[in-house]
C-alpha positions in Angstrom: -26.2 24.2 61.2 -28.7 22.8 59.1 -28.6 22.3 55.1 -31.7 21.2 53.1 -32.1 19.6 49.8 -35.3 19.9 48.2 -36.3 17.8 45.1 -39.5 16.9 43.3 -40.2 13.2 43.4 -43.1 13.7 40.4 -43.0 15.0 37.0 -42.4 18.6 37.7 -44.8 21.1 39.4 -44.8 19.4 42.9 -44.6 22.7 44.8 -41.0 23.1 45.3 -40.8 26.7 45.4 -43.2 27.2 48.0 -41.2 24.5 50.0 -37.8 26.8 49.6 -40.1 30.0 50.4 -41.2 28.9 53.9 -37.6 27.1 54.8 -36.1 30.7 53.8 -38.7 32.7 55.8 -37.6 30.5 58.9 -34.8 33.2 59.4 -32.0 30.8 59.6 -31.5 30.0 55.8 -29.3 32.7 53.9 -28.9 31.4 50.4 -30.6 29.0 48.0 -28.3 27.2 45.7 -30.0 26.3 42.5 -28.2 22.7 41.5 -29.9 21.8 38.0 -32.1 23.2 35.1 -32.0 26.2 34.0 -34.2 29.6 32.5 -37.1 27.0 31.8 -37.7 26.2 35.5 -41.0 27.6 36.9 -41.3 27.7 40.5 -44.3 30.1 41.6 -44.5 31.9 44.8 -47.3 34.0 45.9 -46.6 35.9 49.3 -49.4 36.8 51.9 -49.3 40.2 50.5 -50.6 39.1 46.7 -46.9 39.4 45.3 -46.3 36.8 42.6 -43.2 35.6 40.6 -42.5 32.5 38.7 -38.9 31.6 39.9 -36.4 30.4 37.2 -32.9 31.5 37.7 -33.3 33.1 41.0 -33.9 31.0 44.2 -37.3 30.8 45.2 -36.9 32.0 48.6 -35.6 35.5 47.4 -38.9 36.9 48.7 -37.5 36.4 52.2 -35.1 39.8 53.0 -31.2 39.5 52.1 -31.7 35.8 51.3 -29.3 35.0 48.3 -29.0 33.0 45.3 -26.1 31.0 43.9 -26.1 29.5 40.5 -23.9 26.6 41.1 -21.8 24.7 38.1 -24.5 22.6 37.3 -26.9 25.0 36.6 -27.3 26.5 33.0 -27.1 30.3 32.8 -29.0 32.2 30.5 -28.5 36.2 31.1 -31.2 37.5 29.0 -33.7 35.5 30.9 -32.1 36.3 34.2 -32.3 40.2 33.4 -35.7 40.0 32.4 -36.5 37.8 35.8 -34.3 40.6 38.1 -36.5 43.3 36.3 -39.7 41.8 37.4 -38.5 41.0 40.7 -37.5 44.8 41.3 -40.9 45.8 40.1 -42.6 44.0 42.7 -40.4 45.4 45.3 -37.2 43.4 45.5 -34.6 46.6 44.4 -31.7 44.6 45.6 -32.4 41.4 43.7 -29.1 41.7 41.5 -26.6 42.5 44.4 -27.9 39.0 45.9 -27.3 36.5 43.2 -24.0 34.9 42.4 -22.6 32.4 39.6 -20.2 29.9 39.7 -17.8 30.5 37.0 -18.0 26.9 35.7 -21.4 27.4 34.7 -22.3 26.7 31.0 -23.9 29.4 29.2 -27.3 29.2 27.6 -27.4 31.5 24.5 -29.8 32.9 21.7 -28.1 29.7 19.3 -29.3 27.1 21.7 -32.6 28.9 21.6 -32.9 28.9 17.9 -31.6 25.6 17.2 -34.2 24.3 19.9 -37.0 26.2 18.0 -36.8 23.8 14.8 -36.9 20.9 17.1 -39.8 18.6 17.0 -41.2 19.1 20.5 -43.9 16.6 20.1 -42.2 13.7 21.7 -39.9 15.1 24.4 -40.1 17.3 27.3 -38.7 20.3 25.9 -39.7 23.9 27.2 -38.5 25.3 24.1 -35.5 27.5 26.1 -32.4 25.5 24.8 -31.7 23.5 27.6 -31.4 20.1 25.9 -29.2 22.0 23.0 -26.9 23.1 25.6 -26.5 19.7 27.1 -25.9 18.2 23.7 -23.4 20.9 22.9 -21.7 20.5 26.5 -21.5 16.7 25.5 -19.6 17.0 22.1 -17.7 20.0 22.7 -16.6 20.1 26.6 -14.1 22.2 25.8 -15.3 24.6 23.3 -18.8 25.1 25.2 -18.9 28.8 26.5 -18.6 29.2 30.2 -19.5 32.1 32.9 -15.8 32.8 33.6 -15.5 33.2 30.0 -16.9 37.0 30.6 -13.1 37.7 31.9 -11.9 36.5 28.2 -14.0 38.4 25.9 -11.7 37.1 22.7 -11.9 33.8 23.8 -15.9 34.2 24.7 -16.3 35.6 21.1 -14.6 32.6 19.4 -16.3 30.1 21.6 -19.6 31.8 20.5 -18.7 31.9 16.7 -18.0 28.3 16.7 -21.3 27.3 18.9 -23.4 29.6 16.2 -21.7 27.5 13.1 -22.6 24.4 15.0 -26.0 25.7 15.7 -26.8 26.8 11.9 -25.9 23.3 10.8 -28.8 22.0 12.9 -31.6 24.4 11.4 -33.0 25.6 8.4 -32.8 29.3 7.3 -33.4 31.5 10.2 -33.2 35.2 10.3 -32.7 35.4 14.1 -29.0 34.8 13.8 -28.6 38.5 12.4 -30.0 39.8 15.9 -26.9 38.0 17.9 -23.9 38.5 16.4 -20.9 37.1 19.0 -19.0 40.6 19.6 -22.3 42.0 21.0 -23.3 39.2 22.8 -19.9 39.3 24.6 -20.6 42.8 25.7 -23.9 42.2 26.5 -22.7 38.9 29.0 -19.9 41.1 30.5 -22.5 44.3 31.1 -24.7 41.4 33.0 -22.6 39.1 34.6 -19.3 40.4 35.9 -20.0 41.3 39.1 -21.7 38.0 39.9 -18.9 35.2 38.9 -17.4 33.7 42.1 -14.9 30.5 42.7 -15.8 27.0 43.3 -14.8 27.9 46.8 -17.4 30.5 47.3 -20.1 27.7 48.3 -18.0 26.2 50.9 -17.9 30.0 52.4 -21.7 29.8 52.2 -22.0 26.5 54.1 -19.8 27.8 57.0 -21.7 30.9 57.4 -25.4 29.1 58.1 -28.3 27.6 56.7 -28.5 26.9 52.9 -30.9 25.2 50.7 -30.7 23.3 47.7 -33.2 23.8 45.2 -34.1 21.2 42.7 -35.8 22.0 39.2 -38.3 19.8 37.4 -38.9 16.1 38.7 -37.1 13.2 39.2 -39.5 11.3 37.0 -38.2 13.5 34.4 -34.6 12.5 35.0 -32.1 12.1 31.9 -31.6 8.5 33.0 -34.5 7.5 35.3 -37.2 9.2 33.5 -39.0 7.6 30.5 -37.3 8.1 27.3 -38.0 10.0 25.2 -40.4 11.8 27.3 -37.7 13.0 29.8 -35.3 15.9 30.4 -31.9 16.0 29.0 -30.6 16.9 32.5 -30.0 15.4 36.0 -33.0 15.8 37.9 -32.2 13.8 41.0 -30.3 15.0 44.1 -26.9 14.0 42.7 -25.5 17.2 41.7 -26.7 18.7 45.6 -24.7 15.7 47.3 -21.5 16.1 45.1 -21.4 19.9 46.0 -21.8 18.9 49.3 -19.2 16.2 49.7 -16.7 18.5 47.9 -17.2 21.0 51.0 -17.3 17.8 53.5 -20.9 18.8 54.2 -24.3 17.1 54.2 -28.1 18.0 54.2 -31.4 16.8 55.2 -33.1 15.8 52.0 -36.7 16.7 51.4 -38.7 15.0 48.8 -41.9 16.9 47.9 -45.0 15.6 46.2 -48.5 17.0 45.6 -51.6 15.2 46.8 -52.1 14.0 43.5 -50.1 13.2 40.5 -49.5 15.9 37.4 -47.8 16.1 34.5 -46.9 18.4 31.4 -47.5 17.1 27.9 -46.8 13.3 26.6 -45.7 10.5 28.3 -46.3 7.8 30.7 -49.2 8.5 33.4 -50.5 5.3 34.5 -53.0 7.2 36.9 -54.1 10.0 34.8 -57.7 10.8 35.3 -60.5 13.6 35.4 -60.6 14.3 39.0 -64.3 15.8 39.9 -64.1 19.8 41.0 -60.5 20.0 41.1 -60.0 23.5 40.3 -58.1 24.9 36.8 -54.5 26.0 37.7 -53.9 29.5 36.3 -50.0 28.9 36.1 -50.5 25.5 34.6 -52.2 25.4 31.4 -51.4 23.8 28.1 -49.1 25.4 25.9 -46.9 25.3 22.8 -43.7 23.1 23.9 -44.9 21.1 26.8 -48.5 20.6 25.9 -51.5 20.0 27.8 -51.7 19.9 31.6 -52.7 16.6 33.4 -53.9 15.3 36.5 -54.4 12.1 38.4 -54.6 10.2 41.2 -51.6 9.3 43.8 -49.4 7.0 42.3 -47.1 4.8 44.9 -45.4 2.7 42.5 -44.1 6.0 40.7 -43.3 7.5 44.0 -41.4 4.5 45.1 -39.2 4.4 42.1 -38.6 8.3 42.5 -37.5 7.6 46.2 -35.2 4.6 44.8 -33.8 7.3 42.0 -32.5 9.6 45.0 -31.6 7.1 47.4 -34.5 7.9 49.6 -35.4 11.0 51.3 -35.2 12.0 55.2 -38.8 13.5 54.8 -41.8 13.8 52.5 -43.5 17.2 52.4 -47.0 16.8 51.0 -48.2 19.6 49.2 -51.7 20.9 48.0 -53.2 19.8 51.3 -56.3 22.0 50.5 -57.2 19.5 47.6 -57.2 15.8 49.7 -60.9 15.9 49.8 -60.7 15.3 46.2 -58.7 12.4 46.4 -60.2 9.1 47.8 -58.0 6.6 46.4 -54.3 5.6 45.3 -52.2 3.2 43.2 -50.8 0.7 44.8 -49.5 -1.6 41.6 -49.9 -1.8 37.7 -51.5 -4.2 35.6 -48.7 -4.6 32.6 -49.7 -7.4 30.0 -51.7 -9.3 32.5 -49.1 -9.2 35.3 -48.7 -7.2 38.2 -46.2 -4.7 38.9 -45.5 -3.3 42.4 -42.2 -1.8 41.1 -40.5 -0.2 37.9 -37.4 -1.4 36.6 -34.2 0.8 37.7 -34.0 3.4 35.0 -35.8 3.5 31.8 -33.9 2.1 28.9 -32.9 4.3 25.7 -34.5 2.1 23.6 -37.8 2.8 25.1 -39.1 -0.8 25.7 -39.8 0.1 29.5 -41.7 3.4 28.3 -43.6 1.4 25.8 -44.8 -0.9 28.6 -46.0 2.0 31.3 -47.7 3.6 28.3 -49.8 0.5 28.0 -50.0 -0.1 32.0 -53.3 0.2 34.3 -53.4 1.2 38.1 -54.9 -1.0 40.6 -56.6 1.5 43.3 -57.3 1.2 46.7 -60.2 3.4 48.1 -59.4 5.0 51.8 -60.9 7.2 54.1 -57.7 7.8 56.5 -55.6 10.9 56.5 -54.4 11.1 53.2 -50.7 12.0 54.7 -50.9 8.9 56.8 -51.8 6.9 53.6 -48.5 8.3 52.1 -46.4 7.6 55.2 -47.7 4.1 55.4 -47.1 3.3 51.7 -44.0 4.7 51.3 -42.3 4.0 54.6 -41.1 8.1 54.9 -42.1 10.5 57.5 -44.8 12.7 55.9 -45.2 16.3 56.8 -48.5 17.8 55.6 -47.4 21.3 53.9 -50.4 24.1 54.0 -50.1 27.2 52.1 -51.2 30.1 54.3 -48.0 31.7 54.3 -46.7 31.1 50.7 -48.6 29.3 47.6 -47.6 27.1 44.9 -50.0 27.7 42.3 
């Protein structure tokens, strides 16, 4: 058996969804395990027959017949969004999708109370998607025993008590908001039970899946947004490295091939350091990557081997680099080899961004030093990063 971990080595939007879809299309992979993130994930896949779905809480391999999804204990589960996503998948042909998803009982619940609190948070200086993920993390850290979890659907009285405490916590953080009345705790308990009960599984379920055949661990966001390795405050409040997946595998005495994913160029949503940001002539617009209320504008730039090396260091290296959006390679003629920061050359970024933001401030004022090349872009990545590089062409599935 061969298991895989798929991790984005940029700021997200690297093409992880298409890579997961392709792996699941091989015929040997039977399950996708989501090992971080929540309903804010947006992994777009388009099938050869034109069906499109933005995968968030279902594995991006779900277009392949029979492929299951397991939401691990590191996944933040939001039942309303999950049901909405399932309905869209059913409307485009995946009629059995709700029979193919399982949720670890220990996984935290993201609730409307988290959304509402997030709605009133200033989103201009962080990487929020407005879906309550940061608030879910914060509440878990402050109240680990009171935080609602998936297995609480089997104890309605306890779940209602937890939701009441959570609602009171959230109310203290926001101005008066009439949205609270739409989500009384007792109704949430009934709704969650109706959606989730048949999906809940114990921790041991993962071990059974790993024994049954090949499994893909699908990461969300990108390493450069990690809660520790990202550049504060323009980062996620969750772990976006491979650490969660590796912990899950270690607990099952198993291992996996680690696949890092990058585009042939860099991208980023919203504010924060982006040293190689540049207008690239003839780069087409992306229909699923637009400026929007929370994450801000869509930004593009040239390859950045300094940031790539930093991301590789954060995950302890990868076995292979998957290079997506190869159809754009003719538009890329240069890559960044080092930064110029306060008249000093930086060929590496120091380990882990500090919460004080000193490193972030330095990177915001960094300038790139480019080298122009004519070789194959995959060869250039391989030479500079020292990792075997596989060009990924999107003839079977499309990341957009």
